[in-house]
C-alpha positions in Angstrom: 1.8 21.7 -30.0 4.8 23.8 -28.9 6.0 21.6 -26.0 5.8 17.9 -25.5 7.2 15.4 -23.0 10.5 13.8 -24.0 10.4 10.5 -25.8 10.2 7.5 -23.4 8.6 9.5 -20.5 5.0 9.9 -19.5 2.6 12.1 -17.5 0.9 10.3 -14.6 -2.3 11.7 -13.1 -5.8 10.7 -12.0 -6.5 7.0 -11.5 -3.1 5.9 -12.7 -1.4 8.1 -10.1 -3.7 6.8 -7.4 -2.8 3.3 -8.3 0.9 4.1 -8.3 0.7 5.8 -4.9 -1.3 2.9 -3.5 1.4 0.4 -4.4 4.1 2.7 -2.9 2.2 3.2 0.3 1.6 -0.5 0.7 5.3 -1.2 0.0 6.3 1.2 2.8 4.0 -0.5 5.3 4.9 -4.0 4.3 8.7 -3.6 4.2 8.8 -1.6 7.4 6.9 -4.5 9.0 9.6 -6.8 7.8 12.4 -4.9 9.3 13.5 -2.8 6.3 14.5 0.8 6.7 13.7 3.3 3.9 16.6 5.1 2.3 16.9 7.9 -0.2 19.9 9.0 -2.2 20.6 11.7 -4.8 19.0 11.2 -8.2 22.4 11.6 -9.8 25.8 10.3 -8.7 29.3 10.4 -10.1 29.2 8.3 -13.2 32.2 6.3 -12.1 30.1 4.7 -9.4 27.9 3.0 -11.9 30.8 2.3 -14.3 32.5 0.3 -11.5 29.5 -1.5 -10.1 27.4 -2.3 -13.1 30.4 -3.0 -15.4 32.0 -0.8 -18.0 31.1 -3.2 -20.8 27.5 -3.7 -20.1 24.7 -2.3 -22.3 23.6 0.1 -19.6 27.0 1.8 -19.2 27.8 1.8 -22.9 24.5 2.9 -24.4 21.8 3.7 -21.8 23.1 6.0 -19.1 22.2 9.7 -19.0 25.5 11.4 -18.4 26.4 15.1 -18.1 29.6 17.0 -17.3 30.0 20.0 -15.0 33.4 21.6 -14.2 35.1 18.6 -15.7 33.3 16.2 -13.4 31.1 13.5 -15.0 27.7 12.7 -13.4 25.0 10.3 -14.3 21.3 9.9 -13.5 21.0 6.7 -11.6 20.1 3.7 -13.8 19.6 1.3 -10.9 19.5 1.4 -7.1 21.9 -1.0 -5.6 25.1 0.9 -6.3 23.7 4.1 -4.7 22.5 2.2 -1.6 26.0 0.7 -1.1 27.7 4.0 -1.7 25.5 5.7 0.9 26.1 2.8 3.3 29.9 3.1 2.9 30.0 6.9 3.0 27.9 7.2 6.1 29.7 4.4 7.9 26.5 2.5 8.7 26.5 -0.8 10.6 26.1 -4.3 9.3 23.9 -6.2 8.9 21.4 -3.8 7.4 18.1 -4.0 5.6 17.0 -1.2 3.3 14.1 -0.5 0.9 13.8 2.3 -1.6 11.1 3.7 -3.9 13.0 5.7 -6.6 12.8 6.9 -10.2 15.5 5.4 -12.4 16.7 6.6 -15.8 17.9 4.6 -18.8 18.2 5.8 -22.4 16.9 2.6 -24.0 14.2 1.9 -26.6 10.8 2.7 -25.2 8.5 -0.3 -25.2 5.3 -1.4 -23.5 5.9 -1.0 -19.8 9.5 0.2 -20.4 10.1 3.9 -20.1 13.3 6.0 -20.0 12.2 7.3 -16.6 10.7 4.5 -14.5 9.7 3.8 -10.9 11.3 1.0 -9.0 10.7 -0.5 -5.5 13.8 -2.3 -4.3 15.1 -4.1 -1.2 18.7 -4.9 -0.1 19.9 -7.1 2.7 23.5 -6.2 3.4 26.1 -8.2 5.3 24.4 -11.6 5.1 26.0 -14.5 3.3 23.7 -17.4 4.2 21.4 -19.1 1.6 18.4 -18.4 3.9 18.5 -14.7 3.0 18.4 -15.5 -0.8 15.2 -17.4 -0.1 13.9 -14.7 2.2 14.1 -12.0 -0.4 12.2 -14.2 -2.8 9.6 -14.8 -0.1 9.4 -11.1 0.5 8.8 -10.5 -3.2 6.1 -13.2 -3.4 4.2 -12.0 -0.3 4.3 -8.4 -1.4 2.9 -9.2 -4.9 0.2 -11.4 -3.3 -0.6 -8.5 -0.9 -1.3 -6.0 -3.7 -3.3 -8.6 -5.7 -0.8 -9.6 -8.4 -1.9 -12.7 -10.3 -0.4 -15.4 -12.5 3.3 -14.6 -11.9 6.0 -17.2 -12.0 9.4 -17.4 -10.3 12.6 -18.5 -12.0 15.9 -19.1 -10.2 19.4 -20.0 -11.2 22.9 -19.9 -9.8 25.6 -18.2 -11.8 28.4 -19.2 -9.4 31.4 -17.1 -8.3 34.4 -15.8 -10.3 36.2 -19.1 -9.6 33.4 -21.2 -11.2 32.9 -18.8 -14.1 36.6 -18.8 -15.1 36.5 -22.6 -15.6 33.0 -22.6 -17.1 33.9 -19.9 -19.7 36.7 -22.1 -21.1 34.2 -25.0 -21.4 31.7 -22.8 -23.1 34.3 -21.4 -25.4 35.2 -24.9 -26.5 31.6 -25.8 -27.2 30.9 -22.5 -29.1 34.0 -22.5 -31.2 32.7 -24.5 -34.2 29.6 -22.2 -34.4 31.0 -19.0 -33.1 30.8 -17.3 -36.6 27.0 -18.1 -36.7 26.3 -16.2 -33.5 24.9 -12.7 -33.8 27.3 -9.8 -33.5 25.9 -8.9 -30.0 26.7 -12.4 -28.7 30.1 -12.4 -30.2 30.8 -9.1 -28.5 29.2 -10.1 -25.2 31.2 -13.4 -25.0 34.4 -11.5 -24.6 33.0 -8.7 -22.4 30.3 -10.3 -20.2 29.9 -13.8 -21.5 27.0 -15.0 -19.4 24.8 -12.4 -21.1 24.8 -14.4 -24.3 22.0 -16.5 -22.8 19.8 -13.4 -22.8 19.9 -13.2 -26.6 16.5 -13.5 -28.3 18.0 -14.4 -31.7 16.5 -17.8 -32.7 19.8 -19.1 -34.3 21.7 -18.2 -31.1 19.1 -19.8 -28.9 19.3 -23.1 -30.9 23.1 -23.1 -30.5 22.8 -22.5 -26.8 20.2 -25.3 -26.2 22.9 -28.0 -25.8 25.6 -25.7 -24.5 27.1 -26.6 -21.0 25.3 -24.7 -18.3 26.9 -22.8 -15.4 24.6 -24.7 -13.0 26.4 -27.9 -13.9 29.8 -26.3 -13.4 29.5 -24.8 -9.9 32.3 -25.2 -7.4 31.5 -27.2 -4.3 30.8 -24.0 -2.2 28.5 -22.5 -4.8 26.7 -25.8 -5.3 26.1 -26.2 -1.6 24.8 -22.7 -1.4 22.4 -23.2 -4.3 21.0 -26.5 -2.9 20.4 -24.7 0.4 18.6 -21.9 -1.3 16.2 -24.4 -2.9 15.8 -26.1 0.4 14.7 -22.9 2.1 12.4 -22.0 -0.8 10.7 -25.3 -0.2 10.4 -24.5 3.5 8.8 -21.2 2.6 6.3 -23.1 0.3 7.4 -21.2 -2.8 6.8 -22.7 -6.2 9.7 -21.9 -8.6 11.2 -23.1 -11.8 14.9 -23.6 -12.4 15.9 -21.7 -15.5 19.5 -22.8 -16.2 19.9 -20.0 -18.8 18.8 -17.3 -16.4 21.4 -14.6 -16.0 21.3 -10.9 -15.0 22.5 -7.9 -17.1 24.7 -6.4 -14.4 28.2 -7.6 -13.7 28.0 -7.5 -9.9 25.8 -10.6 -9.4 27.1 -13.8 -7.9 25.4 -17.1 -7.1 21.7 -16.8 -6.8 19.7 -14.9 -9.4 15.9 -14.6 -9.6 13.2 -13.2 -11.9 9.4 -12.9 -11.3 7.6 -13.0 -14.6 4.1 -12.0 -15.6 3.1 -13.8 -18.8 0.5 -11.3 -19.9 3.3 -8.7 -20.6 4.6 -10.6 -23.6 8.4 -10.3 -24.4 9.1 -7.7 -21.6 7.6 -10.0 -19.0 9.9 -9.5 -16.0 8.3 -7.5 -13.1 10.9 -8.3 -10.4 14.5 -9.3 -10.6 17.7 -9.5 -8.5 19.9 -11.9 -6.6 23.1 -12.1 -4.6 26.1 -9.7 -5.0 28.7 -10.8 -2.6 31.7 -8.8 -4.0 30.2 -5.4 -4.7 30.6 -3.8 -1.3 34.3 -4.4 -1.3 34.6 -3.4 -4.9 33.2 0.0 -4.0 35.6 0.5 -1.2 33.7 -0.9 1.7 34.1 -4.0 3.9 33.7 -7.5 2.7 30.0 -7.7 3.0 28.0 -10.4 1.0 24.6 -9.0 0.2 21.4 -9.8 -1.7 18.4 -7.9 -3.0 16.0 -7.2 -5.9 14.1 -4.4 -7.7 10.6 -4.3 -9.0 9.3 -2.2 -11.9 6.2 -0.5 -10.7 5.2 0.8 -14.2 5.4 -2.6 -15.8 3.5 -4.2 -12.9 0.6 -1.8 -13.2 0.3 -2.5 -16.9 0.0 -6.2 -16.1 -2.8 -5.5 -13.6 -5.3 -3.1 -15.3 -8.1 -3.5 -12.7 -7.2 -5.2 -9.5 -4.0 -3.5 -8.4 -4.4 -2.7 -5.6 -7.7 -2.1 -3.9 -7.8 1.7 -3.5 -9.6 3.4 -0.7 -11.7 5.8 -2.7 -12.0 8.8 -0.4 -15.3 10.8 -0.6 -15.0 14.3 -1.9 -16.7 17.3 -0.3 -17.2 20.8 -1.7 -18.2 23.6 0.6 -20.3 26.4 -0.9 -20.9 29.4 1.3 -23.1 32.4 0.7 -21.0 35.5 1.5 -17.5 35.9 2.7 -18.7 36.7 6.2 -19.1 32.9 6.7 -15.5 32.1 5.7 -14.5 31.2 9.3 -17.3 28.6 9.5 -16.2 27.4 6.0 -12.7 26.8 7.2 -13.8 25.1 10.4 -15.9 22.7 8.3 -13.1 22.1 5.9 -10.7 21.3 8.7 -13.2 18.9 10.3 -13.7 17.0 7.1 -10.0 16.7 6.3 -9.3 15.6 9.9 -11.6 12.7 9.3 -9.6 11.7 6.2 -11.9 12.9 3.5 -11.1 15.2 0.6 -12.5 18.8 0.8 -12.5 21.7 -1.6 -13.9 25.2 -0.9 -15.8 27.4 -3.3 -15.2 31.1 -3.7 -17.7 32.7 -1.3 -18.0 35.7 -3.6 -19.5 33.5 -6.3 -23.2 32.6 -6.5 -24.3 29.2 -5.1 -25.3 28.1 -8.6 -21.8 28.9 -9.9 -20.2 27.1 -6.9 -22.3 24.0 -7.3 -21.2 23.9 -11.0 -17.6 23.9 -9.8 -18.5 21.1 -7.3 -19.7 19.0 -10.3 -16.6 19.7 -12.2 -14.5 18.7 -9.1 -16.5 15.4 -9.0 -17.6 16.1 -5.5 -19.7 13.4 -3.8 -21.3 15.9 -1.4 -21.7 19.6 -1.4 -22.1 21.5 1.8 -24.1 24.7 1.6 -23.8 27.3 4.4 -25.5 30.7 4.4 -27.9 32.9 6.4 -30.5 30.2 7.2 -27.9 27.6 8.1 -26.1 30.1 10.4 -29.3 31.1 12.1 -30.4 27.5 12.7 -26.9 26.2 13.4 -27.0 23.6 10.7 -25.4 22.9 7.3 -27.2 21.7 4.2 -25.5 18.5 2.8 -26.4 17.7 -0.8 -25.7 14.2 -2.3 -24.4 15.2 -5.7 -25.1 11.8 -7.2 -28.8 11.6 -6.5 -29.6 15.2 -5.8 -31.0 14.6 -2.3 -30.1 17.0 0.4 -30.7 17.3 4.2 -29.9 19.6 7.0 -27.3 18.3 9.6 -26.9 20.1 12.9 -23.4 21.5 13.2 -22.9 19.7 16.6 -23.8 16.4 14.9 -21.7 16.9 11.8 -18.7 14.9 13.1 -20.9 12.0 13.9 -22.4 12.3 10.4 -19.0 12.0 8.8 -18.0 9.0 10.8 -21.3 7.0 10.7 -23.1 8.1 7.5 -20.5 8.7 4.9 -19.2 5.4 3.6 
């Protein structure tokens, strides 16, 4: 084959596209009902935006971003959504507090795996300008209720607190003292990460590293008084919401901007790549990007990975009936268009045959188009002011008066 899609991408069509669109449509309705406003930003930004927000020494920045240069200006396809939302908020001088949701494609040049593509779809929410623990619990509640709404099953929720810069500075010294005798036994990634983004070492899947970290001091035990109070309040509100969760004291996030609460929703059927929703609090990022001091919180959900974890029941799709109009002669094209418009106005799918083709040829096309019903309209139908409706599944057909066709659509077609 001469042309193929790039590695790590995929074509989406048919049932899979229907399922994707159903999730996105449900998300729009759900988050609008919960006071979130949809936002869209450019697919690419100046690369420095992501360098500054995500962290210049993270894996995403060093290895995974798609960058390109034009006229000595460096751009990047967005690898995540939060930085772009905050940039748009600051640049457009919007008001706090604010609640946004987005449904965007993201781009990362990482190793393709099951449910992990180089172009992938995310649904995300951001609550800007709110510093209270209640909002950390609320975004977790929003995630749980949305997953329940679309029929997700068997997911678990893990939380942790990674403190603030003050906590982490003290904690890093304690962790360094603990790791020093075994530092040479850590994998090269962990040795590198400890100096650059030290909390990421707990993300390592290397068995030797994990054994060393088992008894390591945890950030949760080294929170400052303010962060500890915040974390305890988050858990209190989660209990008020009736949310079951597990405290994972090794849970961290791969982006530098997170502070305090972090959360992951996991779907066990996915194997190693089991996270379907993740996020947390990022109190310092707005100011870092040149805006006001606006503590914020949010999460993002991977739609592609979620769909893989739910092969049948995500979500219930309203399967619209498909009609195919076959007319005998172009002189009936006006009637054909009127029928098409009436069918589509009643929220059904309608295709039209070429009136210059024979009825036999048009009905073959109706089969190929997977039509549920074919409508035949010719001399006899025009004379008697009816249309012939054929059930393509069972082959039965009957004549419906034109004046009753709208009622037929509403009451007969299910």
